[in-house]
N, C-alpha and C positions, 0 to 999 in steps of 0.2 A: 587588175593586173596581178594582185596577190594570188588569186585563184589560178591564173595562167602559170605563174611561177611554181605553184604547188603541183599542178599537173605535170609540168616539165620535170620537176624534181622526182615525182613518183615514177614517171616513165624512165628516167635515168637509173633510178634505184632498181626497178624491175629488170632493166637491161643488164646492170652489173651483176645482179643475182643470177640471171640466166647464163651470163658469161662465165660465172664461177662454178656452175653445176658440174662440169667434168672433174674439177679438182676435188669435189666432195665424194665422188664415187670411188670404187675400188680401183687402184692403179692398173690392175690387170684387165679392166674392161673399158678402155677409152671409147667414149661415145657409144657405149652399150655393146661393143664388139669384144669377144674373148680373144686375148692376145697373149702368147707365151712371153715369159719374162725377157727372153733373149731378143725379142723383137719390139719391145716397148720403146726403144730409141730409134727404131727404123724410121727413115725419112717419111714413109707413107703415114705413119702414126703421128709424128710430130707436126708434119705439115697439115694434116687433117685437123688436129687440135687447134693449131694456129688459125687455120681457115675458118673454123667454127667461131672463134672469138672475133675475128675480123668481120665476118658476115653478121654476127649477132650485134656487135657494136654499130656497124653501118646502119642496120635497120633501126636500132635504138636511137641513134642520133637523129635520123630522119624523122622518126616518130616524135622525138622531143621537140624538134623545130616545128613540126605540125601542131603539136599540143599548145604552143604559144599563141596560135591563131584559132584553133578549133573551139576554144571555150566560148567564143562569141557566136558560134554556129551550132546549135543543138544537134543538127543532123550529122555533124562531124565529131561529136564529143567522144564517141566510142572508137573512132578510127585509129588514134595513136596506140591504144592498148591492143587493138586487133593487129596493127602493123608489127608491134613488138612480138606478139605471140606467133604470128605466121612467119615472121623473119627468123625467129629462133628455131621454129620447126623446120624451115627450109635449110638453115645452116646445119642443123643436126642430121637431117636425112641425107643431104648432099655430101657432107664430109664423112659420115660413117660409111657410105658406099665406097669411098676410096680405100678405107682400111679393109673392108670386106674383100674388095677386088684384089688388093695386094696380098692378103692372107691366102686367098684361093690360088692366085697365080704362083706364089712362092712356096706353097705347101708347108706353111709354117708349123703345122701340127703333125706332119708326116713322120718325122723322126724324133718326136718328143714323147718321153715316157710320162704317162698320166696316172693319177690315182684319184679315187673318189672318196677316200676316208681320211679323217684326221682325228687323232686322239688327243684329248686334253682333259685335265681334271675338271670336274664340274661340281657345282653346289646342288642343293636339294631341288632347285628349280630347273636344273639341266643346263645352266649357263656356265661358260668357262670361267675358271678362277685363275688369276695371275696377280701377284703382288703389285699393287699400284695401278692396276687396270680397272676402271669402274664398270659396273654393270647397271643396266637401266632400272630405275625405280619411278614410281608415280610421283609427280611434283605436287604433293598435297598442299604444301604451304602456299605456293603461288596460285594454285587453282582455288583454294578456299578464299584467299585474298581477292581474287578476281570476282568470286561470287559476292563477297561483302561489298566490293565497289559497285557492282550492278544493283545490289539490294539498297545500298545507301542512296544512290541516285533516284531509284524508284520511290523510296520512302520520303525523300525530300519533296519530290513532285506531288506525291499523294497528300502530304501535309499542307500543300498550297493549292489543293484542288479548287477551292472556292475562288481563288484569285485568277485561275486560268480562264481566258476569254473563250467565247463561243461565237464564231469558229476559231480554231487554233491553227497557227502557221505550221505547215508540214514540209515546206520546201523553200530553199534560198537560192538566189541566182548567183552569178559570178561576182557580183558586187557585194555579196553577203547580205542581201536584203530579201525579206520574205516576199515570195511571188506566187504562193499557192496556199490555200487554206482548206481545212476540212472540219466537219462537224465535231464538236467536242465529244470524245468517247474514249474508252479504255484503249481501243485500237490506235487511234490517232495520237493520243497523249503518250502512251507507253511503248510505241512502236520500236524505238531505239533499244529499250530494255529487252524486248522480245528477241530482237536480232542478236543482241549481245549474249543472251542466254543460249540461243541456238549455236552460236559460235563457240561458246564455252563448252557446251555439251559435245560438240563435234571434236574439239581439241582434247577434251577429257577422254573420249572414247579411243582416239588414236593413241594417246599417251598410255592408257590402260592396256591396250593391245600390246604396245611395245614393252611395257613393264612386266606383264604377266603371261606373255606367250613366248614360246621358243621360236626364234627366228633362225631358220636353217640356211646355212651358206650354200649358194648354188653358183655364184659367179666364180669364186675362188675358195677352195675348201681346206687349205692348210691351216695349221694352228694359228700362225700369226694373223692370217686374214680373218679368222673367226674372232680372235681377241680384238682386232681392230674394229670389226663390225659391231661387236657388243659394246665397245667403248663409244663408238659413234652414235649408237642408239641411246646410250646414257647421256651423251652431250646433247642429242636432239631433244630428248624429253626435258632436260633442264632448260634448254633454250626456249622450247615451246611453252613451258610454264611461264617464263618471264614475258614472252611475247603476248601470251593470253592476258596477263595482268596489265600490261601496258595498253592493250586495245580495250580491255574492260574499263580501265580508268578513264581513257579518252571518251569512250561511249557514255559513261556515267556523267561526265562533264557536259557532253552534248545533251543528254537527257534532261539535265537540270536547266540548262540555259535555253532550251528550245520552247517549251510551253509557258514558262512562268514569266510574266511581263517584267517583273523586277530584275530578272537576270538576263533578259534577252539581249541587253547591250553587250553581254560577254559572249554571245553565240558565235560571232565570227572568230573570236579567240579560241573558242572550244573546237570549232571545225579545224582550224590551223593546228591546234594542239593534237587533235586526234590523228591528223595526217602525219605530223612529225613523229608521234609515238609509233604509228604503224610502220612508216618508212624506216625510221631509225631502228625500231625493234627488229624488223626483217633483215636489215643490213647487219645489225649486231648479232643476230642469230647465226648468219653465215660466217661472219668474222670469228665468232666464238668457236664454231665447229672447226674451221680451218686452223685456228690457233691450237686447239686441243689435239687435232690430228697431228700437227707438227710436233707437239710435245710428246705424243705417244710414239711417233716414229723414232724420235730420238731415244726414247726409253727402250724400245724394242731392238734398236740397232745394235748389232754385235751379239745378240742372243740367238743361239742356233737351236732349232727344233729338228727332230728326226726326219720330218717330212718336208723340210724347207726346200729341198732340191727337186721335189716332185711337182709336176704341173697338174692343175685341175683339168678335166676334159673340156673339149670344145663343144659346148652345148648351145650354140647360137640358135639352132633350129627350134629350141624350146622357148625362145623369147620373141614375142611378136614386136617388130620394130625396135628390138633391143630394150624394151621396157616391160612388157607384160609377159610374165612367166605363165606358161600353160602346159601342164604335164599331168594327164589323168593317171599315169602310173606312179606318180610321186605322192606319198602320203603327207608330205609337208604342206602345211596350210600357209605359213608365213615364210617368206624368203627375203634375202637382202636385195636392195635395189641395185640396178646396174647404172642408173643415171641419177645423180643426186645422192642424198643420204636418207637413211631410215629403212623402212620395211615395205614390202609389197606382197600381194596375195599370189598364191598359186590359183589362177583364175579358173582352173578346172575343178576346184573344190567347192562344196556347197556353202562353206563358211564365208567365202568371198561374196556370194550372192546375198547372204543374210546381212553382211556388213553394209553393203551398198543399199539394201532395203532400209536399214536403220538410218543411214545418212539421209536418204531421200525423205524418210518419215520425219526426221528432225527438222530438215529445211522446210518441208511443206507445213509441218506443224507450227513452226515459228511464224509463218505467214497466215495460217488458217486460224490459230488461236485468238489473235487480236480481233479478227473478223467475228468469230463466234462470241467473244466477250463484249465486242462493241455493239 
């Protein structure tokens, strides 16, 4: 029953995060569609945003109810997550079409003066400076603390190597009882640590890209939008660092309680702790960004910039499904996201292909290395 409740809580958390995604993005691109400021309160936009939330929550609640029963049926275990994902995708695609149709029918950009340039003082890294507005930095403290957590878990297990039985338990059922074993090896014993290192490496690469690369605004290019985007990236890096630390701590706890007989009585608590940290951390990340966005909006309210009355161009055709920016004529490598927060690649650039190659290499390597060492 505990496992069923955890699955339900996880499903609800994912649903809530997906429902909040439009609020994290630039206000000028509801559901990934470029909309002039004068039309952001149009009924087509507001009803589409409301429809997205209703449909996302509807699918999420259905998936949550299903998850209460699916844990007993292994063949249905992945259905709740799939239902939430497909439901969110359906809500996004169906509702953004309403905005696109209204924009086209109403000619929203026909009489709008647009500009593609915004000037703002920058620092040595090319990022905008404004008193009180943060710029992204790499979260060294939380990343190093995450590495120490993973290392501590692995060291504790290594120091009890002679106490670890052969075979070693590698899987637990819904009642938190071991139901599958494997031969004692580096692969089977330290698998949790390898996965945690892969996740840490992936998050570190993302945070490093955000901190050390210039993210070019392409959804909305005025000065306020650029400042808001830089601040959001700073909030994202800070939050991702904390989330990485929470997940690493939970994984280290699981690493210790999984193979060592003396600590296995705490393994169910470790699994629950891990899920709570991951769920709570993910929700906390979104709440943190929303709160910081609200504070920043208050800070920028009443401040007027020279280009504030100008609109950025309607470049929906450069965004595949409102998400993937693809423009071979644009030298920018990193651009702002239209849905959610953070950065995205210009998928026409070679750097995007290299990045995804590195991601695949890390993920595959985290699975292959234990096999090689085992």
